[in-house]
TORTORDO-14889 format. One record per atom (N, C-alpha, C): residue in three letters; chain; atom name; y, x, z. Coordinates in nm, 2 decimals, padded with zeros to 4 digits, m for minus. Layout:
N
PT  residuo  cadena  atomo      yy      xx      zz
PT      ALA       A     CA       Y       X       Z
...
This chain:
87
PT  residuo  cadena  atomo      yy      xx      zz
PT      MET       A      N   01.68   00.47  m00.44
PT      MET       A     CA   01.56   00.40  m00.38
PT      MET       A      C   01.49   00.50  m00.29
PT      SER       A      N   01.44   00.44  m00.18
PT      SER       A     CA   01.36   00.52  m00.09
PT      SER       A      C   01.21   00.49  m00.13
PT      THR       A      N   01.12   00.58  m00.08
PT      THR       A     CA   00.98   00.56  m00.12
PT      THR       A      C   00.90   00.56   00.00
PT      ILE       A      N   00.80   00.48   00.01
PT      ILE       A     CA   00.70   00.48   00.11
PT      ILE       A      C   00.58   00.55   00.05
PT      GLU       A      N   00.54   00.66   00.11
PT      GLU       A     CA   00.43   00.74   00.04
PT      GLU       A      C   00.30   00.71   00.11
PT      SER       A      N   00.20   00.72   00.02
PT      SER       A     CA   00.06   00.71   00.07
PT      SER       A      C   00.02   00.84   00.14
PT      PRO       A      N  m00.09   00.84   00.21
PT      PRO       A     CA  m00.13   00.97   00.28
PT      PRO       A      C  m00.16   01.07   00.17
PT      ARG       A      N  m00.14   01.20   00.21
PT      ARG       A     CA  m00.16   01.31   00.11
PT      ARG       A      C  m00.31   01.33   00.09
PT      THR       A      N  m00.35   01.36  m00.03
PT      THR       A     CA  m00.48   01.39  m00.06
PT      THR       A      C  m00.51   01.53  m00.01
PT      PRO       A      N  m00.64   01.58  m00.01
PT      PRO       A     CA  m00.67   01.71   00.04
PT      PRO       A      C  m00.59   01.82  m00.04
PT      GLY       A      N  m00.57   01.80  m00.17
PT      GLY       A     CA  m00.49   01.89  m00.25
PT      GLY       A      C  m00.34   01.89  m00.23
PT      GLY       A      N  m00.30   01.79  m00.14
PT      GLY       A     CA  m00.15   01.79  m00.11
PT      GLY       A      C  m00.07   01.69  m00.20
PT      SER       A      N  m00.14   01.63  m00.30
PT      SER       A     CA  m00.07   01.54  m00.38
PT      SER       A      C  m00.07   01.40  m00.32
PT      THR       A      N   00.03   01.32  m00.37
PT      THR       A     CA   00.03   01.18  m00.33
PT      THR       A      C   00.02   01.09  m00.45
PT      ARG       A      N  m00.04   00.97  m00.44
PT      ARG       A     CA  m00.04   00.87  m00.54
PT      ARG       A      C  m00.01   00.74  m00.47
PT      GLY       A      N   00.02   00.64  m00.55
PT      GLY       A     CA   00.04   00.51  m00.50
PT      GLY       A      C   00.17   00.49  m00.42
PT      ASN       A      N   00.28   00.56  m00.46
PT      ASN       A     CA   00.41   00.55  m00.40
PT      ASN       A      C   00.47   00.41  m00.43
PT      VAL       A      N   00.54   00.36  m00.34
PT      VAL       A     CA   00.61   00.23  m00.36
PT      VAL       A      C   00.76   00.25  m00.35
PT      ASP       A      N   00.84   00.22  m00.45
PT      ASP       A     CA   00.98   00.23  m00.44
PT      ASP       A      C   01.04   00.11  m00.37
PT      LEU       A      N   01.12   00.14  m00.27
PT      LEU       A     CA   01.19   00.03  m00.20
PT      LEU       A      C   01.34   00.05  m00.22
PT      PRO       A      N   01.41  m00.06  m00.24
PT      PRO       A     CA   01.55  m00.05  m00.27
PT      PRO       A      C   01.62   00.01  m00.14
PT      ARG       A      N   01.71   00.10  m00.17
PT      ARG       A     CA   01.78   00.17  m00.06
PT      ARG       A      C   01.90   00.08  m00.01
PT      ARG       A      N   01.88   00.03   00.11
PT      ARG       A     CA   01.99  m00.06   00.17
PT      ARG       A      C   02.01  m00.01   00.31
PT      SER       A      N   02.06  m00.09   00.39
PT      SER       A     CA   02.08  m00.06   00.53
PT      SER       A      C   01.95  m00.06   00.61
PT      ASP       A      N   01.95   00.00   00.73
PT      ASP       A     CA   01.83   00.00   00.81
PT      ASP       A      C   01.78  m00.14   00.84
PT      SER       A      N   01.86  m00.24   00.84
PT      SER       A     CA   01.82  m00.37   00.87
PT      SER       A      C   01.73  m00.43   00.75
PT      SER       A      N   01.74  m00.37   00.63
PT      SER       A     CA   01.66  m00.42   00.52
PT      SER       A      C   01.51  m00.38   00.54
PT      LEU       A      N   01.48  m00.27   00.62
PT      LEU       A     CA   01.35  m00.24   00.65
PT      LEU       A      C   01.28  m00.35   00.72
PT      SER       A      N   01.35  m00.42   00.80
PT      SER       A     CA   01.29  m00.53   00.88
PT      SER       A      C   01.25  m00.64   00.78
PT      GLU       A      N   01.30  m00.64   00.66
PT      GLU       A     CA   01.27  m00.75   00.56
PT      GLU       A      C   01.14  m00.71   00.49
PT      VAL       A      N   01.09  m00.59   00.50
PT      VAL       A     CA   00.97  m00.55   00.43
PT      VAL       A      C   00.85  m00.60   00.51
PT      ARG       A      N   00.76  m00.67   00.45
PT      ARG       A     CA   00.65  m00.73   00.52
PT      ARG       A      C   00.53  m00.63   00.51
PT      PHE       A      N   00.48  m00.60   00.62
PT      PHE       A     CA   00.37  m00.51   00.63
PT      PHE       A      C   00.24  m00.59   00.67
PT      LEU       A      N   00.13  m00.56   00.60
PT      LEU       A     CA   00.01  m00.63   00.62
PT      LEU       A      C  m00.09  m00.54   00.68
PT      THR       A      N  m00.18  m00.60   00.77
PT      THR       A     CA  m00.29  m00.52   00.82
PT      THR       A      C  m00.40  m00.50   00.72
PT      VAL       A      N  m00.49  m00.41   00.74
PT      VAL       A     CA  m00.60  m00.38   00.65
PT      VAL       A      C  m00.68  m00.51   00.63
PT      ALA       A      N  m00.70  m00.58   00.74
PT      ALA       A     CA  m00.78  m00.71   00.74
PT      ALA       A      C  m00.71  m00.81   00.65
PT      GLU       A      N  m00.58  m00.82   00.66
PT      GLU       A     CA  m00.50  m00.92   00.58
PT      GLU       A      C  m00.51  m00.88   00.43
PT      VAL       A      N  m00.50  m00.75   00.40
PT      VAL       A     CA  m00.51  m00.70   00.26
PT      VAL       A      C  m00.64  m00.73   00.21
PT      ALA       A      N  m00.75  m00.71   00.29
PT      ALA       A     CA  m00.88  m00.73   00.24
PT      ALA       A      C  m00.90  m00.88   00.21
PT      SER       A      N  m00.85  m00.97   00.30
PT      SER       A     CA  m00.86  m01.11   00.28
PT      SER       A      C  m00.79  m01.15   00.15
PT      LEU       A      N  m00.67  m01.10   00.13
PT      LEU       A     CA  m00.58  m01.14   00.02
PT      LEU       A      C  m00.65  m01.09  m00.11
PT      MET       A      N  m00.71  m00.97  m00.11
PT      MET       A     CA  m00.78  m00.92  m00.23
PT      MET       A      C  m00.92  m00.96  m00.24
PT      ARG       A      N  m00.97  m01.03  m00.14
PT      ARG       A     CA  m01.11  m01.07  m00.14
PT      ARG       A      C  m01.21  m00.96  m00.15
PT      VAL       A      N  m01.18  m00.85  m00.08
PT      VAL       A     CA  m01.27  m00.73  m00.07
PT      VAL       A      C  m01.30  m00.70   00.07
PT      SER       A      N  m01.38  m00.60   00.10
PT      SER       A     CA  m01.41  m00.56   00.24
PT      SER       A      C  m01.29  m00.47   00.29
PT      LYS       A      N  m01.29  m00.46   00.42
PT      LYS       A     CA  m01.19  m00.37   00.48
PT      LYS       A      C  m01.22  m00.23   00.44
PT      MET       A      N  m01.34  m00.19   00.43
PT      MET       A     CA  m01.38  m00.06   00.38
PT      MET       A      C  m01.32  m00.03   00.24
PT      THR       A      N  m01.32  m00.12   00.15
PT      THR       A     CA  m01.26  m00.11   00.02
PT      THR       A      C  m01.11  m00.08   00.03
PT      VAL       A      N  m01.04  m00.15   00.12
PT      VAL       A     CA  m00.90  m00.12   00.14
PT      VAL       A      C  m00.88   00.02   00.20
PT      TYR       A      N  m00.96   00.06   00.30
PT      TYR       A     CA  m00.95   00.19   00.35
PT      TYR       A      C  m00.97   00.30   00.24
PT      ARG       A      N  m01.07   00.27   00.15
PT      ARG       A     CA  m01.09   00.37   00.04
PT      ARG       A      C  m00.97   00.38  m00.05
PT      LEU       A      N  m00.91   00.26  m00.08
PT      LEU       A     CA  m00.79   00.26  m00.17
PT      LEU       A      C  m00.68   00.34  m00.10
PT      VAL       A      N  m00.66   00.32   00.03
PT      VAL       A     CA  m00.55   00.39   00.10
PT      VAL       A      C  m00.58   00.54   00.10
PT      HIS       A      N  m00.70   00.58   00.14
PT      HIS       A     CA  m00.74   00.72   00.15
PT      HIS       A      C  m00.74   00.79   00.01
PT      SER       A      N  m00.77   00.72  m00.09
PT      SER       A     CA  m00.76   00.78  m00.23
PT      SER       A      C  m00.62   00.79  m00.28
PT      GLY       A      N  m00.53   00.72  m00.22
PT      GLY       A     CA  m00.39   00.72  m00.26
PT      GLY       A      C  m00.36   00.61  m00.37
PT      ASP       A      N  m00.45   00.53  m00.40
PT      ASP       A     CA  m00.43   00.42  m00.49
PT      ASP       A      C  m00.35   00.31  m00.43
PT      LEU       A      N  m00.35   00.30  m00.30
PT      LEU       A     CA  m00.27   00.19  m00.23
PT      LEU       A      C  m00.19   00.26  m00.12
PT      SER       A      N  m00.06   00.24  m00.13
PT      SER       A     CA   00.03   00.29  m00.03
PT      SER       A      C   00.01   00.23   00.11
PT      ALA       A      N   00.03   00.31   00.21
PT      ALA       A     CA   00.02   00.26   00.35
PT      ALA       A      C   00.10   00.34   00.44
PT      VAL       A      N   00.13   00.29   00.55
PT      VAL       A     CA   00.20   00.36   00.66
PT      VAL       A      C   00.11   00.36   00.78
PT      ARG       A      N   00.10   00.48   00.83
PT      ARG       A     CA   00.01   00.50   00.95
PT      ARG       A      C   00.09   00.46   01.08
PT      VAL       A      N   00.04   00.37   01.15
PT      VAL       A     CA   00.10   00.32   01.28
PT      VAL       A      C   00.00   00.35   01.39
PT      GLY       A      N   00.02   00.45   01.46
PT      GLY       A     CA  m00.09   00.49   01.56
PT      GLY       A      C  m00.21   00.53   01.49
PT      ARG       A      N  m00.32   00.46   01.53
PT      ARG       A     CA  m00.45   00.49   01.46
PT      ARG       A      C  m00.48   00.39   01.35
PT      SER       A      N  m00.39   00.30   01.32
PT      SER       A     CA  m00.42   00.20   01.22
PT      SER       A      C  m00.32   00.22   01.10
PT      PHE       A      N  m00.35   00.14   00.99
PT      PHE       A     CA  m00.26   00.15   00.88
PT      PHE       A      C  m00.19   00.01   00.86
PT      ARG       A      N  m00.07   00.01   00.80
PT      ARG       A     CA   00.00  m00.11   00.76
PT      ARG       A      C   00.03  m00.09   00.61
PT      VAL       A      N   00.01  m00.19   00.54
PT      VAL       A     CA   00.03  m00.18   00.39
PT      VAL       A      C   00.15  m00.27   00.35
PT      PRO       A      N   00.25  m00.21   00.29
PT      PRO       A     CA   00.36  m00.30   00.24
PT      PRO       A      C   00.31  m00.41   00.14
PT      GLU       A      N   00.35  m00.53   00.16
PT      GLU       A     CA   00.31  m00.64   00.08
PT      GLU       A      C   00.34  m00.60  m00.07
PT      ARG       A      N   00.45  m00.54  m00.09
PT      ARG       A     CA   00.49  m00.50  m00.23
PT      ARG       A      C   00.39  m00.41  m00.29
PT      ALA       A      N   00.33  m00.32  m00.21
PT      ALA       A     CA   00.23  m00.22  m00.26
PT      ALA       A      C   00.10  m00.30  m00.30
PT      VAL       A      N   00.07  m00.40  m00.23
PT      VAL       A     CA  m00.05  m00.48  m00.27
PT      VAL       A      C  m00.03  m00.55  m00.40
PT      HIS       A      N   00.09  m00.61  m00.42
PT      HIS       A     CA   00.12  m00.68  m00.54
PT      HIS       A      C   00.13  m00.58  m00.66
PT      ALA       A      N   00.19  m00.46  m00.64
PT      ALA       A     CA   00.19  m00.36  m00.74
PT      ALA       A      C   00.05  m00.31  m00.78
PT      TYR       A      N  m00.03  m00.29  m00.68
PT      TYR       A     CA  m00.17  m00.25  m00.71
PT      TYR       A      C  m00.24  m00.35  m00.80
PT      LEU       A      N  m00.23  m00.48  m00.76
PT      LEU       A     CA  m00.30  m00.58  m00.83
PT      LEU       A      C  m00.24  m00.60  m00.97
PT      ARG       A      N  m00.11  m00.58  m00.99
PT      ARG       A     CA  m00.05  m00.59  m01.12
PT      ARG       A      C  m00.11  m00.48  m01.21
PT      GLY       A      N  m00.12  m00.36  m01.15
PT      GLY       A     CA  m00.18  m00.25  m01.23
PT      GLY       A      C  m00.32  m00.26  m01.26
PT      ALA       A      N  m00.40  m00.33  m01.18
PT      ALA       A     CA  m00.54  m00.35  m01.19
PT      ALA       A      C  m00.58  m00.47  m01.28
PT      PHE       A      N  m00.48  m00.55  m01.32
PT      PHE       A     CA  m00.50  m00.67  m01.39
PT      PHE       A      C  m00.54  m00.63  m01.54
PT      ILE       A      N  m00.65  m00.69  m01.59
PT      ILE       A     CA  m00.69  m00.67  m01.73
PT      ILE       A      C  m00.71  m00.81  m01.79
PT      GLU       A      N  m00.69  m00.82  m01.92
PT      GLU       A     CA  m00.72  m00.94  m01.99
PT      GLU       A      C  m00.85  m00.93  m02.06
PT      ALA       A      N  m00.94  m01.03  m02.04
PT      ALA       A     CA  m01.07  m01.03  m02.11
PT      ALA       A      C  m01.04  m01.07  m02.25
PT      SER       A      N  m01.12  m01.01  m02.34
PT      SER       A     CA  m01.10  m01.05  m02.48
PT      SER       A      C  m01.21  m01.13  m02.54
C-alpha cells in the first residue's frame, strides 16, 4: 500500500496518514480529492477548522501549489474515528 502523508509537524512527525491500495498509476486518477471548502461543507464546519485539522496532522492532505486537496477517503476515515455513541 502507498501512503498519502499529512504535512509534517514542527517536530517532524506525521499523523493522519491514509493508506491507498498500491495499483497502477492510473488508479491515482480514481482517488477523489476534495477542496477545503468541500470538506468544510461535508463536515458542516468552517474552512478554518479544516485547515486546523490539516495542520495538526489529524486530517491528511496534499499540497497543490498554495492550496490543499484532501482525499475523500481521509475525510471518511477521520469521521469514522471521531464517531462516538451517546449513552
